[in-house]
C-alpha positions as CSV (number, residue, x, y, z in Angstrom):
1,M,-13.2,-12.5,6.6
2,S,-11.1,-14.8,4.9
3,G,-7.2,-14.3,5.0
4,K,-4.5,-14.7,2.3
5,K,-2.4,-17.7,2.7
6,F,1.5,-17.7,2.0
7,S,3.6,-20.9,1.9
8,A,7.2,-20.5,3.6
9,A,10.0,-21.0,1.1
10,E,12.1,-24.1,1.7
11,G,15.1,-22.0,2.8
12,D,13.0,-20.0,5.3
13,N,12.3,-22.8,7.5
14,P,14.2,-26.0,7.2
15,G,12.0,-29.2,7.4
16,S,8.7,-27.0,7.3
17,N,6.3,-25.8,4.8
18,K,3.6,-24.5,7.0
19,E,1.1,-22.2,5.4
20,V,0.6,-18.8,7.4
21,T,-2.5,-17.2,7.1
22,L,-2.7,-13.3,7.3
23,S,-6.1,-11.4,7.5
24,A,-6.7,-8.8,4.9
25,R,-5.9,-6.1,7.4
26,Q,-2.4,-7.7,8.1
27,A,-1.7,-8.2,4.5
28,D,-2.5,-4.4,3.8
29,S,-0.5,-3.2,6.8
30,Q,2.8,-4.9,5.3
31,R,2.3,-3.0,1.8
32,Q,4.5,0.0,1.4
33,T,2.5,1.9,-0.9
34,L,-1.3,2.9,-1.6
35,S,-3.5,3.4,-4.5
36,V,-4.2,7.0,-5.4
37,E,-7.9,6.4,-4.8
38,D,-6.6,5.2,-1.1
39,A,-4.5,8.0,-0.3
40,G,-7.2,10.5,-1.5
41,E,-9.7,8.6,0.8
42,I,-7.3,8.7,3.8
43,L,-7.0,12.7,2.8
44,G,-10.5,13.2,2.5
45,L,-10.3,14.1,-1.3
46,S,-12.5,12.7,-4.0
47,R,-11.1,10.5,-6.6
48,G,-10.8,13.0,-9.2
49,A,-9.3,15.4,-6.9
50,A,-6.6,12.7,-5.5
51,Y,-5.5,12.2,-9.2
52,A,-5.1,15.9,-9.6
53,R,-2.9,16.6,-6.9
54,A,-0.8,13.4,-8.1
55,K,-0.8,15.2,-11.4
56,D,0.4,18.4,-9.9
57,G,3.1,17.0,-7.8
58,S,1.5,17.9,-4.5
59,L,0.5,14.3,-3.9
60,P,3.9,12.2,-4.1
61,T,3.7,9.3,-6.3
62,I,5.6,6.5,-8.2
63,R,5.0,4.8,-11.1
64,L,5.5,1.1,-11.5
65,G,4.3,0.1,-15.1
66,K,0.9,1.4,-15.5
67,R,0.4,1.5,-11.6
68,L,0.4,5.0,-10.2
69,L,1.1,4.6,-6.3
70,V,1.6,6.7,-3.4
71,P,4.3,5.5,-0.9
72,K,3.1,5.4,2.6
73,A,6.4,6.9,4.2
74,A,6.0,10.1,1.7
75,L,2.2,10.1,2.7
76,D,3.1,9.9,6.3
77,K,5.8,12.8,5.7
78,L,3.4,14.9,4.0
79,L,0.8,14.5,6.8
80,M,3.3,15.2,9.6
81,S,4.5,18.4,7.8
82,A,0.7,19.8,7.5
């Protein structure tokens, strides 16, 4: 599996411009949101059912431009209350 490469900003580490390679799993673990489809998969829902739950408000979402996202913290809270 190939990793994503990120360069350190000049102010982050003086005198160094090393690239840090993260695996896809590490990069995903740093994300704070999930797509509706990914959240639905975690919950065992079909794509259509996940979007229906997002529309009726039972799946918490935020909108960033055209993207509809599920905050991981809100999904975790939902799962803990079940």
